[in-house]
KESEMAR-480616 format. One record per residue: residue number from 1; chain; x, y, z of N, C-alpha, C, O, CB in turn. Coordinates in Angstrom, 1 decimal, padded with zeros to 4 digits. Glycine has a CB too. Layout:
KESEMAR-480616
NODE  seq  mol    n.px    n.py    n.pz   ca.px   ca.py   ca.pz    c.px    c.py    c.pz    o.px    o.py    o.pz   cb.px   cb.py   cb.pz
NODE  NUM    A       X       Y       Z       X       Y       Z       X       Y       Z       X       Y       Z       X       Y       Z
...
//
This chain:
KESEMAR-480616
NODE  seq  mol    n.px    n.py    n.pz   ca.px   ca.py   ca.pz    c.px    c.py    c.pz    o.px    o.py    o.pz   cb.px   cb.py   cb.pz
NODE    1    A   227.3   089.2   054.4   226.4   087.5   054.4   225.0   088.4   054.3   224.2   088.0   053.4   226.5   086.1   056.4
NODE    2    A   224.5   089.5   055.0   223.2   089.9   054.9   222.8   090.3   053.1   222.0   090.0   052.2   223.0   091.3   056.0
NODE    3    A   223.8   091.0   053.3   223.8   091.6   051.6   224.1   090.7   050.3   223.6   090.9   049.2   224.9   092.8   051.4
NODE    4    A   224.5   090.1   050.5   224.2   088.2   049.6   222.6   087.7   049.5   221.9   087.7   048.5   225.0   086.6   050.9
NODE    5    A   222.4   087.2   050.9   220.7   087.2   050.9   219.9   088.4   050.8   218.6   088.3   050.8   220.1   086.6   052.1
NODE    6    A   220.3   089.2   050.8   218.8   090.2   050.1   219.4   090.5   048.6   218.7   091.2   047.8   218.4   092.2   051.0
NODE    7    A   220.3   090.1   048.3   220.5   090.0   046.4   219.9   088.7   045.8   219.3   088.5   044.8   222.3   090.1   045.8
NODE    8    A   220.4   088.0   046.6   219.9   086.6   046.5   217.9   086.7   045.8   217.3   086.5   044.8   220.2   085.9   048.4
NODE    9    A   217.8   087.0   047.5   216.3   087.0   047.7   215.6   087.8   046.1   215.0   087.2   045.2   216.0   088.0   049.4
NODE   10    A   215.9   089.1   046.2   215.3   089.8   045.0   215.7   089.0   043.8   214.7   088.7   043.0   215.8   091.3   044.8
NODE   11    A   217.0   088.5   043.4   216.8   088.1   042.0   215.9   086.6   042.0   215.5   086.3   040.9   218.4   087.9   041.3
NODE   12    A   215.6   085.8   043.0   214.8   084.9   043.3   213.1   085.3   042.8   212.2   084.9   042.0   215.0   084.7   044.8
NODE   13    A   213.3   086.1   043.6   211.6   087.0   043.6   211.5   087.6   041.9   210.5   087.3   041.2   211.7   088.9   045.0
NODE   14    A   212.2   088.1   041.5   212.2   089.1   040.2   212.0   087.7   039.4   211.1   087.7   038.5   213.9   090.3   039.8
NODE   15    A   212.8   086.5   039.6   212.6   085.8   038.3   211.5   084.9   038.7   211.4   084.0   037.8   214.0   085.1   037.7
NODE   16    A   210.6   084.8   040.0   209.0   084.2   040.0   208.2   085.3   039.8   207.0   085.1   039.7   208.4   083.6   041.4
NODE   17    A   208.5   086.2   039.7   207.2   086.9   039.4   207.6   088.0   038.2   206.7   088.5   037.5   206.5   087.8   040.9
NODE   18    A   208.6   088.2   037.9   208.1   088.7   036.4   207.6   088.0   035.5   206.9   088.7   034.6   209.0   089.2   035.6
NODE   19    A   207.6   086.6   035.3   207.0   086.0   034.4   205.3   086.2   034.6   204.4   086.3   033.7   207.5   084.6   034.5
NODE   20    A   205.1   086.2   035.8   203.7   086.6   036.4   203.1   087.8   035.3   202.2   087.7   034.5   203.9   087.3   038.2
NODE   21    A   203.9   088.7   035.7   203.7   089.9   035.2   203.9   090.2   033.8   203.8   091.4   033.6   204.3   090.7   035.9
NODE   22    A   204.1   089.5   032.9   204.3   089.9   031.0   203.4   089.9   031.1   202.6   089.3   031.8   204.9   089.2   029.6
NODE   23    A   203.3   090.9   030.1   201.5   091.0   029.5   201.9   090.9   027.7   202.9   091.1   027.1   200.5   093.1   030.2
NODE   24    A   200.6   090.7   027.3   200.7   090.4   025.9   200.5   091.9   025.5   200.4   092.9   026.2   199.4   089.2   025.4
NODE   25    A   200.5   091.9   023.7   200.5   093.1   023.1   199.3   093.8   023.5   199.2   094.9   022.9   200.5   092.9   021.8
NODE   26    A   198.1   093.4   024.6   196.8   094.7   024.5   196.9   094.0   026.1   195.9   093.7   026.6   194.8   094.5   023.1
NODE   27    A   197.7   093.9   026.6   198.1   094.7   028.1   197.4   093.2   028.8   197.6   093.3   030.1   197.0   096.8   028.4
NODE   28    A   196.9   092.5   028.6   196.4   090.9   029.4   197.7   090.6   030.0   198.8   090.9   029.6   195.8   089.4   028.2
NODE   29    A   197.5   089.8   031.1   198.9   089.1   031.5   198.3   087.7   031.3   197.2   087.2   031.4   199.7   089.4   033.1
NODE   30    A   199.8   087.2   031.1   199.6   085.7   030.5   199.9   085.1   031.9   200.9   085.3   032.6   200.8   085.0   029.0
NODE   31    A   198.7   084.5   032.1   199.0   083.6   033.3   198.1   082.4   033.3   197.1   082.2   032.7   198.7   084.4   034.5
NODE   32    A   198.7   081.5   034.2   198.1   080.0   034.2   197.5   079.4   033.0   196.4   078.9   033.0   197.1   079.8   035.1
NODE   33    A   198.6   079.4   031.7   199.0   078.9   030.6   198.1   079.8   029.9   198.4   079.5   028.7   198.9   077.5   030.5
NODE   34    A   197.4   080.7   029.9   197.2   081.2   028.7   197.6   082.2   027.9   198.0   083.3   028.2   196.4   081.3   028.6
NODE   35    A   197.5   081.7   026.6   198.7   082.6   025.6   197.8   083.6   024.7   196.7   083.2   024.4   199.8   081.3   024.3
NODE   36    A   198.3   084.8   024.2   197.3   085.3   023.1   197.9   085.9   022.0   198.7   086.8   021.9   196.5   086.3   023.6
NODE   37    A   197.4   085.4   021.3   198.8   086.0   019.6   197.8   086.7   018.9   196.8   086.3   018.4   199.6   084.5   018.1
NODE   38    A   198.3   087.9   019.0   197.9   088.9   017.9   197.4   088.1   016.3   198.1   087.2   015.9   199.6   089.8   017.6
NODE   39    A   196.4   088.2   015.6   196.6   087.5   014.1   196.6   088.9   013.5   197.5   089.1   012.7   195.3   086.2   013.5
NODE   40    A   195.7   089.8   013.7   195.8   090.8   012.7   195.3   092.5   013.4   194.3   092.8   014.1   194.7   090.2   011.2
NODE   41    A   196.1   093.3   013.0   195.8   094.3   013.8   196.2   095.6   013.1   197.4   095.9   013.4   196.4   094.2   015.1
NODE   42    A   195.5   096.5   012.3   195.6   097.2   011.3   194.4   098.5   011.0   193.1   098.4   011.0   195.6   096.1   010.4
NODE   43    A   195.0   099.6   010.9   194.0   100.5   010.1   193.9   100.8   008.6   193.4   101.8   008.1   194.1   101.7   010.7
NODE   44    A   194.7   099.6   007.9   194.8   099.6   007.1   193.9   098.0   006.1   193.6   097.2   006.9   196.0   100.0   007.4
NODE   45    A   193.6   097.6   004.9   193.0   096.7   004.5   194.3   096.1   003.5   195.3   096.7   003.2   191.7   097.1   003.9
NODE   46    A   194.0   094.8   003.2   195.2   093.7   002.6   195.4   094.7   001.4   196.6   094.9   001.5   194.7   091.8   002.0
NODE   47    A   195.1   095.3   000.5   195.6   095.9  -000.7   196.1   097.5  -000.1   196.2   098.4  -001.0   194.2   095.9  -002.0
NODE   48    A   196.5   097.9   001.2   196.9   098.8   001.6   196.5   100.4   002.0   197.1   101.2   002.7   197.6   098.7   001.0
NODE   49    A   195.3   100.4   001.3   194.5   101.4   001.8   194.1   101.3   003.2   194.2   100.2   003.9   193.4   101.6   001.0
NODE   50    A   193.4   102.6   003.8   192.8   103.0   004.9   191.5   102.1   005.5   190.5   102.3   004.8   192.4   104.3   004.6
NODE   51    A   191.4   101.5   006.1   189.9   101.4   006.5   188.9   102.3   006.2   189.3   103.4   006.1   189.9   101.3   007.7
NODE   52    A   187.7   102.2   006.1   186.7   103.6   006.3   186.4   103.8   007.6   186.8   103.4   008.7   185.3   103.5   005.6
NODE   53    A   185.4   104.8   007.4   185.1   105.2   009.4   183.8   103.9   009.1   183.3   103.5   008.0   184.1   107.8   010.0
NODE   54    A   183.4   103.5   010.4   182.5   103.3   011.2   180.8   103.8   010.4   180.4   104.9   010.7   183.2   104.1   012.5
NODE   55    A   180.0   102.9   009.6   178.6   103.1   009.8   178.2   103.9   010.8   178.8   103.6   011.9   177.9   102.0   009.9
NODE   56    A   177.4   104.8   010.8   176.4   105.4   011.8   175.4   104.7   012.1   174.9   104.5   011.0   175.9   106.6   011.5
NODE   57    A   174.4   103.8   013.3   173.6   103.2   013.0   173.4   102.2   014.2   173.8   102.4   015.3   173.8   102.8   011.7
NODE   58    A   172.8   101.2   014.0   173.0   099.9   015.5   173.8   099.4   014.4   173.6   099.4   013.2   171.5   098.5   016.5
NODE   59    A   175.1   098.8   015.2   175.7   097.8   014.9   175.3   096.8   014.7   174.3   096.6   015.4   176.4   097.6   015.3
NODE   60    A   175.9   095.5   013.7   175.6   094.3   013.6   176.3   093.6   013.4   176.9   094.2   012.5   174.9   094.0   013.0
NODE   61    A   177.0   092.4   013.5   178.4   091.6   013.7   177.6   090.4   013.1   176.5   090.0   013.5   179.2   091.4   015.5
NODE   62    A   178.2   090.0   012.3   178.1   089.0   011.7   179.6   088.0   011.1   180.5   088.5   010.4   177.1   089.5   010.9
NODE   63    A   179.4   086.7   011.5   180.5   085.9   011.9   180.1   084.3   010.3   179.0   083.6   010.3   180.2   085.4   014.1
NODE   64    A   180.7   084.2   009.7   180.9   082.9   008.9   181.5   082.4   008.7   182.6   082.9   008.6   180.7   082.7   008.1
NODE   65    A   181.2   080.9   008.4   182.2   080.0   008.3   181.9   079.7   006.7   180.7   079.6   006.4   182.1   078.7   009.3
NODE   66    A   183.2   079.6   005.3   182.9   079.3   004.1   184.0   078.7   003.6   185.1   079.2   003.6   182.5   080.3   003.4
NODE   67    A   183.7   077.4   003.1   184.3   076.6   002.7   183.8   076.8   001.0   182.6   076.8   000.6   184.0   075.4   003.6
NODE   68    A   185.2   076.9   000.1   185.3   077.1  -001.2   186.2   075.9  -001.5   187.4   075.9  -001.3   185.8   078.5  -001.6
NODE   69    A   185.4   074.7  -002.3   186.1   074.1  -002.9   187.5   074.4  -003.9   187.6   075.4  -004.6   185.2   073.7  -003.3
NODE   70    A   188.4   073.4  -003.6   189.4   073.3  -004.4   189.4   074.0  -005.9   188.6   073.4  -006.6   189.4   072.1  -004.5
NODE   71    A   190.1   075.0  -006.8   189.8   075.3  -008.1   188.7   076.3  -008.2   188.8   077.2  -009.1   189.5   074.1  -008.8
NODE   72    A   187.8   076.3  -007.4   186.6   077.1  -007.7   187.2   078.8  -007.2   187.7   079.0  -006.1   185.0   076.4  -006.7
NODE   73    A   186.9   079.9  -008.1   186.9   081.3  -008.4   185.3   081.5  -007.6   184.3   080.9  -008.0   187.1   081.7  -010.4
NODE   74    A   185.3   082.3  -006.7   184.3   083.2  -006.4   184.0   084.3  -007.5   184.8   084.9  -008.3   184.7   083.9  -005.2
NODE   75    A   182.5   084.5  -007.3   182.2   085.7  -008.4   182.9   086.7  -008.0   183.5   086.5  -006.9   180.7   086.2  -008.5
NODE   76    A   183.1   088.3  -008.7   183.4   089.4  -008.5   182.0   089.9  -007.6   180.8   089.9  -008.0   183.8   090.0  -009.8
NODE   77    A   182.5   090.4  -006.1   182.0   091.1  -005.3   182.3   092.0  -004.6   183.5   092.3  -005.0   181.6   090.5  -004.7
NODE   78    A   181.8   093.1  -003.5   182.4   093.8  -002.7   181.6   093.5  -001.1   180.6   092.9  -000.9   182.3   095.3  -003.4
NODE   79    A   182.4   094.0  -000.3   181.8   094.4   000.7   181.8   095.6   001.4   182.9   095.9   001.9   181.9   093.8   001.3
NODE   80    A   181.0   096.4   001.6   180.5   097.6   002.0   180.5   098.2   003.9   180.5   099.2   004.6   179.0   097.3   001.5
NODE   81    A   180.7   096.6   004.0   181.0   096.8   005.8   182.8   096.2   005.9   183.4   095.3   005.2   179.4   095.2   007.2
NODE   82    A   183.2   096.8   006.9   184.5   096.4   007.6   184.4   094.6   007.9   183.4   093.9   008.1   184.8   097.4   009.2
NODE   83    A   185.4   094.4   007.7   185.2   092.5   007.8   187.0   092.0   007.8   187.9   092.6   007.2   184.2   091.5   005.9
NODE   84    A   187.1   090.9   008.7   188.7   090.1   008.4   188.2   088.8   008.6   187.1   088.5   009.1   190.2   090.6   009.5
NODE   85    A   189.2   087.9   008.0   189.1   086.6   008.0   190.3   085.6   008.6   191.4   085.9   008.5   188.8   086.5   006.9
NODE   86    A   190.0   084.6   008.9   191.5   083.6   009.6   191.2   082.5   008.6   190.2   081.8   008.5   191.5   082.9   011.8
NODE   87    A   192.1   082.5   007.9   191.9   081.0   006.6   192.4   079.5   007.8   193.5   079.0   008.1   193.6   081.3   004.6
NODE   88    A   191.3   079.2   007.9   191.8   077.6   009.0   192.2   076.4   007.9   192.3   075.3   008.4   190.3   076.9   010.2
NODE   89    A   192.3   076.6   006.7   192.8   075.5   005.8   192.7   076.2   004.1   192.0   077.0   003.5   191.6   073.9   006.1
NODE   90    A   193.6   075.7   003.9   194.1   075.8   002.3   194.9   077.1   001.9   195.6   077.6   002.7   192.8   075.8   001.2
NODE   91    A   194.6   077.6   000.5   195.3   078.6   000.2   194.4   079.4  -000.5   193.5   078.8  -001.1   196.3   078.3  -000.5
NODE   92    A   194.3   080.8  -000.7   193.6   081.3  -001.0   193.8   082.6  -001.4   193.7   083.5  -000.6   192.9   081.1  -000.4
NODE   93    A   194.0   082.9  -002.9   194.5   083.8  -003.6   193.1   085.3  -003.9   192.1   085.2  -004.7   195.0   082.9  -004.9
NODE   94    A   193.4   086.3  -003.3   192.7   087.2  -003.2   192.9   088.4  -004.7   194.0   089.0  -004.7   193.0   087.7  -001.8
NODE   95    A   192.2   088.5  -005.7   192.7   089.4  -006.7   191.5   091.0  -007.0   190.3   091.0  -006.8   192.8   088.3  -008.2
NODE   96    A   192.0   091.8  -007.2   191.6   093.4  -007.7   191.2   093.4  -009.1   191.8   092.6  -009.9   192.8   094.6  -007.5
NODE   97    A   190.5   094.0  -009.5   190.4   094.3  -010.8   191.4   094.4  -011.5   191.6   093.6  -012.4   189.8   095.3  -010.9
NODE   98    A   192.4   095.6  -011.0   193.1   096.0  -011.4   194.8   095.2  -011.5   195.9   095.6  -011.8   192.8   097.2  -010.8
NODE   99    A   194.2   093.6  -011.1   195.2   092.8  -011.3   196.1   092.5  -010.3   197.2   091.9  -010.6   195.6   093.2  -012.1
NODE  100    A   195.7   093.2  -008.9   196.8   093.4  -007.8   196.7   092.1  -007.1   195.5   091.9  -007.0   196.4   094.8  -006.7
NODE  101    A   197.2   091.0  -006.5   196.9   090.0  -006.1   197.7   089.8  -004.6   198.8   090.3  -004.4   197.1   089.1  -007.3
NODE  102    A   197.0   088.9  -003.5   197.7   088.4  -002.6   197.2   087.1  -002.5   196.1   086.6  -002.9   197.7   089.1  -001.4
NODE  103    A   198.3   086.5  -001.9   197.9   084.8  -001.6   198.2   084.7   000.2   199.2   084.9   000.8   199.3   083.5  -002.7
NODE  104    A   196.9   084.2   000.8   196.7   083.4   002.3   196.8   082.0   002.5   196.1   081.1   001.9   195.6   083.7   002.8
NODE  105    A   197.3   081.8   003.3   197.6   080.4   003.9   197.2   080.0   005.0   197.1   080.9   005.9   198.8   080.0   004.0
NODE  106    A   196.8   078.5   005.3   196.3   078.2   006.5   197.2   079.1   007.4   198.4   079.3   007.2   196.2   076.6   006.8
NODE  107    A   196.3   079.5   009.0   196.6   080.0   009.8   197.0   081.5   009.6   197.6   082.2   010.5   197.3   079.2   010.3
NODE  108    A   196.6   082.1   008.3   196.9   083.6   008.0   195.7   084.5   008.4   194.6   084.0   008.0   197.2   083.9   006.2
NODE  109    A   195.7   085.7   009.1   194.3   086.4   009.2   194.4   087.3   008.5   195.6   087.6   008.5   193.8   086.9   010.5
NODE  110    A   193.7   088.1   007.6   193.7   088.9   006.3   192.2   090.1   006.8   191.0   089.9   007.0   193.4   087.5   004.7
NODE  111    A   193.0   091.4   007.0   191.9   092.5   006.6   191.1   092.7   005.6   191.8   093.3   004.8   192.3   093.4   006.6
NODE  112    A   190.0   092.5   005.2   189.6   092.4   003.2   189.4   094.0   003.1   189.3   094.8   004.0   187.7   091.2   002.5
NODE  113    A   189.4   094.1   002.0   189.2   095.3   001.5   187.5   095.6   001.4   186.7   094.6   001.3   190.0   095.4   000.0
NODE  114    A   187.1   097.1   001.3   185.8   097.2   001.9   185.2   098.1   000.6   186.0   098.9   000.1   185.8   098.1   003.6
NODE  115    A   184.0   098.1   000.0   184.0   098.5  -001.2   184.8   098.7  -002.4   184.8   099.6  -003.2   183.7   099.3  -001.0
NODE  116    A   185.5   097.7  -002.4   186.1   097.4  -003.7   186.0   096.1  -004.3   186.2   095.0  -003.7   187.4   097.7  -003.5
NODE  117    A   185.7   096.2  -005.7   185.7   094.9  -006.3   186.5   093.7  -006.4   187.7   094.0  -006.5   185.6   095.0  -007.3
NODE  118    A   186.2   092.6  -006.3   187.5   091.8  -005.8   187.1   089.9  -006.0   186.0   089.6  -006.4   188.0   092.4  -003.8
NODE  119    A   187.8   089.3  -005.8   187.7   087.6  -006.3   188.3   087.3  -005.6   189.2   088.0  -005.0   188.1   086.9  -007.5
NODE  120    A   188.0   085.7  -005.3   189.0   085.2  -004.5   189.1   083.7  -005.4   188.1   083.5  -006.1   188.6   085.1  -002.8
NODE  121    A   190.2   082.7  -005.3   190.5   081.4  -005.7   190.8   080.3  -005.2   192.0   080.0  -005.5   191.2   081.5  -006.2
NODE  122    A   190.3   079.4  -004.4   191.0   078.6  -003.8   191.9   077.6  -004.6   191.5   076.6  -005.1   190.1   078.1  -003.0
NODE  123    A   193.6   078.2  -004.4   194.4   077.4  -005.1   195.0   076.2  -004.7   195.3   076.2  -003.5   195.3   078.0  -005.4
NODE  124    A   195.2   075.0  -005.5   196.2   073.8  -004.6   194.7   072.6  -004.6   193.6   072.7  -005.1   197.0   074.5  -002.3
NODE  125    A   195.3   071.7  -003.9   194.3   070.6  -004.3   193.2   070.8  -002.5   192.2   070.2  -002.3   195.4   068.7  -004.6
NODE  126    A   193.8   071.6  -001.8   192.9   071.5  -000.5   191.9   072.6  -000.8   192.1   073.6  -001.5   193.7   071.7   001.0
NODE  127    A   190.6   072.2  -000.1   189.5   073.1  -000.3   190.2   074.4   000.6   191.3   074.4   001.1   188.0   072.5   000.4
NODE  128    A   189.5   075.2   000.5   189.5   076.3   001.2   188.5   076.4   002.7   187.3   075.9   002.6   189.0   077.3   000.1
NODE  129    A   189.1   077.0   004.2   188.1   076.9   004.9   188.8   078.1   005.5   190.0   078.4   005.7   187.7   075.5   005.6
NODE  130    A   187.5   078.8   005.8   187.9   080.4   006.4   186.8   080.5   007.1   185.9   079.8   006.7   188.2   081.8   005.3
NODE  131    A   186.5   081.6   008.4   185.8   081.9   008.8   186.4   083.3   008.6   187.6   083.6   008.3   185.4   081.3   009.8
NODE  132    A   185.1   084.2   008.7   184.7   086.0   008.7   184.0   086.5   009.2   182.8   086.2   009.3   184.4   086.6   007.8
NODE  133    A   184.8   087.6   009.7   183.9   088.5   011.1   183.4   089.8   010.2   184.2   090.6   009.6   185.3   089.1   012.8
NODE  134    A   182.6   089.9   010.2   182.0   091.4   009.6   181.2   091.8   010.3   180.4   091.2   011.1   181.3   091.5   008.3
NODE  135    A   181.4   093.4   010.1   181.0   094.7   011.3   180.7   095.5   010.7   181.4   096.3   010.1   182.0   095.3   012.2
NODE  136    A   179.2   095.6   010.6   178.6   096.8   009.9   177.7   097.5   010.9   177.8   097.9   012.1   177.7   096.3   008.6
NODE  137    A   176.7   097.7   010.1   175.0   098.3   010.0   174.4   097.1   010.1   175.0   096.1   009.9   174.5   099.1   008.4
NODE  138    A   173.0   097.1   010.5   172.4   096.0   010.6   171.2   096.4   009.1   170.3   095.6   008.7   171.9   095.8   012.3
NODE  139    A   171.4   097.3   008.8   170.5   097.3   007.2   171.9   097.5   006.3   171.8   098.1   005.2   169.1   098.9   006.9
NODE  140    A   173.1   097.0   006.7   174.3   096.8   005.3   174.1   095.4   004.8   173.9   094.5   005.7   176.3   096.9   005.8
NODE  141    A   174.1   095.1   003.7   174.0   093.8   003.4   175.9   093.2   003.3   176.7   094.0   002.7   173.0   093.8   001.8
NODE  142    A   176.6   092.1   003.8   177.8   092.0   004.0   178.6   091.7   002.8   179.7   092.1   002.8   177.9   091.1   004.9
NODE  143    A   177.9   091.0   001.5   178.9   090.9   000.2   177.9   090.4  -000.9   177.4   089.3  -001.1   180.3   089.7   000.5
NODE  144    A   177.7   092.1  -001.9   176.9   091.9  -002.2   177.5   091.1  -004.0   178.8   091.1  -004.2   176.0   093.2  -002.0
NODE  145    A   177.0   090.7  -004.7   177.7   090.3  -006.2   177.6   091.6  -006.9   176.7   092.5  -006.8   176.8   088.8  -007.1
NODE  146    A   178.7   091.5  -007.7   178.6   093.1  -009.0   178.3   091.6  -010.5   178.5   090.5  -010.8   181.0   094.6  -009.3
NODE  147    A   177.9   092.3  -010.9   177.1   092.1  -012.3   179.1   092.0  -013.3   180.0   092.7  -013.7   175.6   094.1  -012.8
NODE  148    A   178.5   090.5  -013.2   179.8   090.0  -014.0   180.5   090.3  -015.1   181.7   090.1  -015.3   179.9   089.1  -014.2
NODE  149    A   179.5   090.7  -015.8   179.6   091.4  -016.9   180.4   092.9  -016.6   181.1   093.3  -017.5   178.1   091.5  -017.5
NODE  150    A   180.4   093.5  -015.9   181.1   095.1  -015.9   182.4   094.8  -015.3   183.4   095.5  -015.6   180.2   096.5  -014.9
NODE  151    A   182.4   093.6  -014.1   183.7   093.4  -013.6   184.7   092.9  -014.1   185.8   093.0  -013.4   183.6   092.9  -012.7
NODE  152    A   184.6   092.4  -015.2   185.3   091.5  -015.9   186.4   092.7  -016.8   187.3   092.3  -017.6   184.1   090.4  -016.9
//
């Protein structure tokens, strides 16, 4: 009888404690209803190339919310700093000069290309709404526009 009690106690205790000890992908316990969902975690950009090294110097973080009306194509541009985005609404097609394309929709996260000329188009009937996080050096611009004639 004592063995049965001990066994049941272990099972009951384990079933109560294990959920409290559950870890998210980065080691944080999921307690009090807090949920952590990984959105992007990579050493590569959306085109499959490795991210460059961070620049030396004083770091600067910039966060922008960008809204692109449906049907609008952004000018050819590049980002000299590492950045990532989260699509709040709409469908965004990204395109490189070599014709490589990738489509992102609401709820997608992406790691943008760095030092690579590209453009984006808001596809469909819904405007694109996204938040972009830039991590660079305080002296670096985030999005220089390229000469449209040379980029086409």
